[in-house]
N, C-alpha and C positions, 0 to 999 in steps of 0.2 A: 910416095903420095899418090902416084898415078895408078898403082896397083891396089889402092885401098877400096874396099867395097862400100860405096856410099849408100847402097840400099839398106844397109844395116840401121841407118838413122833416118827416121821419118819426121819431117817437119809437120807441125799441126796434127800429129797422130793422137788418137783418142787415149793412147796409153803413155803419152809423153809425160815427163817429169822435169824437175829442175836440173837433174844430172844430164838428162837427154838434151835439154835446151842448151846447157853449157857445151855439150859435145857438138851440137849443131852449129853453135856460134864458132867453136874452135875449127870445125870443118870449113865453114865459110871463110874464116881468116886464113886458113892454110891454102884454100883455093885461090883467094885473092893474092896471097903472097907468091904462090907458084906462077900464077898468071902474070904478075908484075915482073918476076924474074925472067919468064919466057919472053915477055915483050922487050925487056932490056937486052936479052941475049940474042933472040932470033927475030924479034919484030913481029911475032905472031901471037895469037891468043887461043891456040888449040885447046889448051887446058881449060880455059873458061867455057869454050864451046862444048867440050865434052862434059864438063861439070853441069852446064845448063841442061844438056840432053839427059844427063843422069837424073837431075832433079825433076825434070818434066816426066821422065819415066816413073820416078818415085811417086809423083802426084797422080799419074794415070793409074799406077798400080794400086795406090791407096784408094782412089775413087772406085776402081773396080772391086777392091776388097770391101769397101763400104757398101757398094751395091749388093755384092755377094752376101755381106753380113745382114743387110736388110732383108734380102730374099730368104736367107736362112732363118732370120727371126720370124718373118711371116710364115714360112713353112713350119717352123717350130710351133708358132701359135696355132696354126691350122691343125697340126698334128695333136697338140694338146687339146684343142677343142674336140677333134674327132675322138681322141682317147676318152675325154669326159663324156661325150655323147654315147660312146660305146659302153663306158662304165655304167651310165644311167640306164641305157637300154638293157644291159646285163642285169642291173638291179631290178628293173621292171619285169624282165623275163623271169628272174628268180622269184619275185613276189607273186607274179601270175602263176608260176609253177607251184609255189607253196600254197596259193589259194586253191588251185585245182586239186592239189594233193589233199588239202583240208576238206574241200568239197567232196572229193571221192571218199575220204574217210567217213564224213558224215553220211554220205549215201550208203556206204557199206554198213555203218551202224544202224541206219534206218531200215535197211533190208534185213539185217539180223533181228532187230526188234520186231519189225513187221512179221517176219517168219515165225518168231517165237509166239507173238500174239495170235497169228493165224492158226498155228498148231493148237494153241490153247482153245481158240474159238471153235475149231473143228471138233476137238475132243468134247468140249461142253455141248456143242450142238448135237453130236452123236448121242451123248448121254441123255440130253433132254428129249431127243427124238425117241429113244428107247423107252424113257419114262412115259412120254405121251402115248406111245403105242400100247404100253402096258395098261395105262389108265383107260384108254379107249376100249381095249379088250375086256377089262373088268366091267366097264359100264355096259357094254353090249351083253355081257353075261348076266348083269344085274337088272336089265331092263324089265323082264317079266315080274320079278319080285317088287321092283320099284312101282310098276303100274298097279299091282295088287295093293301095295301099301298106300299109294296115292288115292286109289279108289275108296279104300276103307276110310281114309281120312276125310274124303269128300262126303261119304255117307254120314259119318259122325257129325261133320259140320252141318250138313243139311238137317239132320235130326235136331241138333242144338238150335239151329235157326228156327225150325218149325215150333219147337217148344217155347222158345223165347218170343216168337211172333204171337203165339196163342196167349201167352201171359200178357204181352203188351196190349193185345186187342181187348182182353178182359179188363185190364186195369184202365185202359182208355174208355171203355164203355161205362165202367163204374164212375170214373171221373166226370164223364159227360152227363151221366144221370144226376150226380151230385150238383154239378154246375147248373143243370136245368132246374132242379129244385130250388137252388139258391136264387136264380134269376126270377123264378115264379114268385117266391116270397118277396123278393126285392120289388117286383112289379106291383104286387098287391099293396105293399107298404107305400111305395111311391104314388100309386093311384089314390090311396086314402089321403096322403099328405097333400097332393095336388087338388083334390076335391075340397079339402078343408081350406086350403089357401084360396081357391076360387070363391068359396063362400065369403071368406074374410074380405077378399078384394071387392066382391059385389057390395058388401056392406060399406066398405071404405069409399067406393065409387058413389053410392047413394048419398053418403054423408058429404062427400066433396061436392056433389051436385047441389045439395041443399045449401052448403056454405057458399057455393058460387052464386046461387040465386040471391042469397041474402047480401052478399058483397056487391052483386050487380045492382040490386035495388039501392043499396047505400051509395054506390058510385054514381048512379043516375041522379039521386037526390043532391049529392055534393056537386055534381056537375051542373045541375040547374042553378044551385046557389052561386056557384062560381061564375056561371054565365050571366046571372043577374048582376053580380058584383062588377063584372067586367063591363057590362053595358052601362051601369051607373057611373063607373070611373070614366068610361069613354065619353058619356054625355057631359059629365062634370068638367072634364078636360076641354071638350069642345066649347062649352059655355065660357070657361075661363079664358080660353084662347080668343073667343069672339069678343069678350069684354075687353081684354087687353088690346086687341086690334082696334076696337071702337075708340078706346081711350087714346091710343097712339094716333089714330086718324083725327080725332078731335083736337089733340094737341098740335098736330101738324097744321090743321086748318086754321086754328086760332093764331098760331105763329105766322102763318102765311098772311092771314088777314091783318094782323097787327103790323107786319112789315109793309103790307100794301098801304095801310092807312098812314103809316109814318112817311113812306115815300111820297104818297099823294097828298099828305097833309089833310086828312079827312077826320071828321068827328072831333074828338078831344085833342087831336094833334094839329088842329087848324091853327094858323098863325093869328094872334090877336094884336090889333094896332095899338091901343092905348098902353097896354102892358109893356110893349117894346120900348116906348119913349120913356116911361117912368123908370124903367130898368136902366136906361142909359143915363138919366140924370142922377139917379142914386149912385151909380158907379162913379160919376164925376165928383160927387160930393165926398165920397169916401176917399178918393184920391187927394 
């Protein structure tokens, strides 16, 4: 038992199982049994001390192994992170390289297309320049003939304009003469009409003046009659008003005088002595 390697069995190990637990328990039982035998035989417990030191070494070794395991795990995680970053960097580099390659391909294609169109442009430009030079040379050669033809055309145009202008002047003169004759006849006709109308208007005015004089005389006569009638009605109304006023004043005066005589007991309203007594007696008899 003393020569047994106790480091083979780890208590609380992360890889322990029920079989290992049973072995650990068996180991402890053996250690305790041998320690008990040593105590009975020699009175010492060297076996227990050595076993304790061995168990402590196992704990220290396990702790160191756990620290090493954690450090290795962190290092592994760091290495994995670095590997992932390097992989992503490589992917980005590849993508950038592919983009640059694509860009260069497009640039090469653009250069090829531009070169093609540039060559076509220069060919067309040269052909056009030759055609223009040919046209300019022909025009320079045809300038005298063109000037002669243009001059002839201008002379013909001037002659046509001269003839047409003469015809226009002649037609205009005839038109003006006809129009003058028309307006002269129109003036004579209008003058005769206006003179006849003036004579008729004079006759109408004289007739209107006579009618006006007759109407004025009739109006003056009617006005005089109306004025007389108005004066008569006014005088009659004033007379009637005055008579009504006199009647009203007489009635008022009579009423006032009658009231005064009654209050003052004058005239027929004076109190009579005999009549008063007889009336009193008569009244007594009737009762």
